[in-house]
N, C-alpha and C positions, 0 to 999 in steps of 0.2 A: 601577360595575356596572350600568349602564343600567336593566335590568328588575328590579323588586322580586321577590325570591325568598322563598317561604314555607318556613320551616324547621319541619318536623314531627319529623324523626328526625335526631339528632345522634350521630355516632361520634367518641369521644374516645380518642386513642391516646397514652399517656404511661406511663413506667415508675415514676412517683411516685403511689402510691395516694392521697395527700392531694390532689393536683391532680385526679385522677379523681373523688374524692368531692366536691370543690368544683364540678366541672362537673355531676355528677349533681344536686346540690342547686340550683345556679344555673339550669340548663336544665329541670329535672325537672317543674316545675309544669304546663307546657303542652305539653311535648314528650317524646317517647321518647328516652332517652339510653342509648346502648350504650357501654360502656367496655372497654378491653383494654390490656394492656401488650405484647401480642404482635403484631408486624407481620403475621404469617401469618393470625392470627385476624382482624385488621383487614380484610385483603383479602376474606376470606370473608364477614364481616359486611356490608361495604359493598355487596357484590353481592346477598346474600340478603335484606337488610332494606331495600334501596333508600334509602340515607341521603341526606338533603338537604345536610348539612354535616358535614365531617370536620375535626377539630381535631387536628393532629399535632405532637408534640414533635420537635425536631431530632435529639436523641440517644435512640435506642431500643435495645432489647436486640440488640446485634450488628449493627444496621442504621441507616442514616441515614434521617431523616424525609424527606429530599429524594427518596430512592429510592422510598419508600412513596408520596409525593406523585405522582411520575411514573407509577407503576403505577396508582394510583387515577384519575388523570386519563385514562389510556388506557382503563380498563375502565368508568368512570362519568363520562362527559364533562360531564354536567349538574350534578354535585355541586360545591358551593362548598367550597373547601379553604383552611384557614387553618393556616399553619405558625407555631407559637408556641415561643419559646425565650428563655432568658436569655443565650444565647451567640450573638447575632447580629452579623454584620458586613455590610458592603456586598456582599462577594463571596457570602456565604451567601444574602442576600436576592435577589440577581440569579439565583443558581442555583435558588432555590426558585420564583421567578416563571417562569423558563425551564422548570422541571419541571411547572408548571401550577398553582401556588398562586395563589389570588385575593387573599390577604392574608398578610403576614408581620408578626408581632406580637411585641413583647417581653413576656416573663413577668417578674413575675407579672401576670396579667390575669384579670379576672372574666368570667363567662359574659355578663353584661349588656354589658360593654365590647366583647367579641368581636362580639356581635350589632350593637351600635351601629356599629362599624367596618365591618362587612360591609354593613349597610344604607345607611350614608351614603357609603361609598367613601372615597377618600383625604382626609386631613385638609386643611382650608382654612387651617390655621395657617401663618404665614410660615415658609419654610425658614430654617435657620440660615445665617449668613454663609458662603458657600462658600470664601471666601478665608481663613477662620480656620484656623490651624495646629492640628492635633490635639495633645493632650498626648502625652508619651512613653508613658504608661500606656495611652492609647487606641490609639496606633499599634501597641504590642506586642500588645494584645488583638486587634486586627483581623488582625495577622499570624498569631497563634496560631489564631484561628478559621478563617482561610483555609486554613492547613495542615491543620487538622482536617477541613475540608470536602473538601480535595483527597484526603484519606485515607478518604473516605466514613464519617467518624465513628469510625474506628479509632484509639483513644487511643494504643495501643502504637506503631503505625506513625507517627503524628504526632509522638510523643515522639522516636522515632529520627530523623526528618527535622529536628526542631528542635534535636537534640543535647542533650536534657535527659532526666532520669530520668522514667519514667512517673508516679511518685508526685508529682513536682514539677509536671508538667502537670496531673494531676488536682486538685491543690491550687489551681492558678491557675484551672481551669475551674469550681471550686465558687464562686468569687467572681462577683458580677454585673459586667457590662461597665461600664467607666468611661463616664460620659455625655459628658464633654468631652474 
């Protein structure tokens, strides 16, 4: 991110109140922190409060965080946007960047770590071996998250496309992504 950005006002959008409380506590000392679970309220807050940073969950109430990212990028072009989720795949990360996200980060993540990632830019750690074959669990996870992204976060539609029960898909989504 070439230019250093000063973060004074943070907008956090997540449907988990514990995550929002963590952001309020982690960012709250030196910054104004606005939180909501509602994507419509997030759009209104972003414009009325002139937020410097938006932290958006991938799965929101009936809407994809990617859609919200796209809308915020269009209306607030100078805002730094971080999409954070425990349900990331390569396809979702690419879609988020195309929608305007400056950073795509795995949850759980702290406020301090989000700031560090935004301020330092991409990690200088070596990339994993690109020739390494993913495990079956990882390949399945990426396929599921791709289908979910294709369905704009609609779990029922994704379950139909995958040919599994909605409850089975929800159970799989509650687990964190396999790392290998």
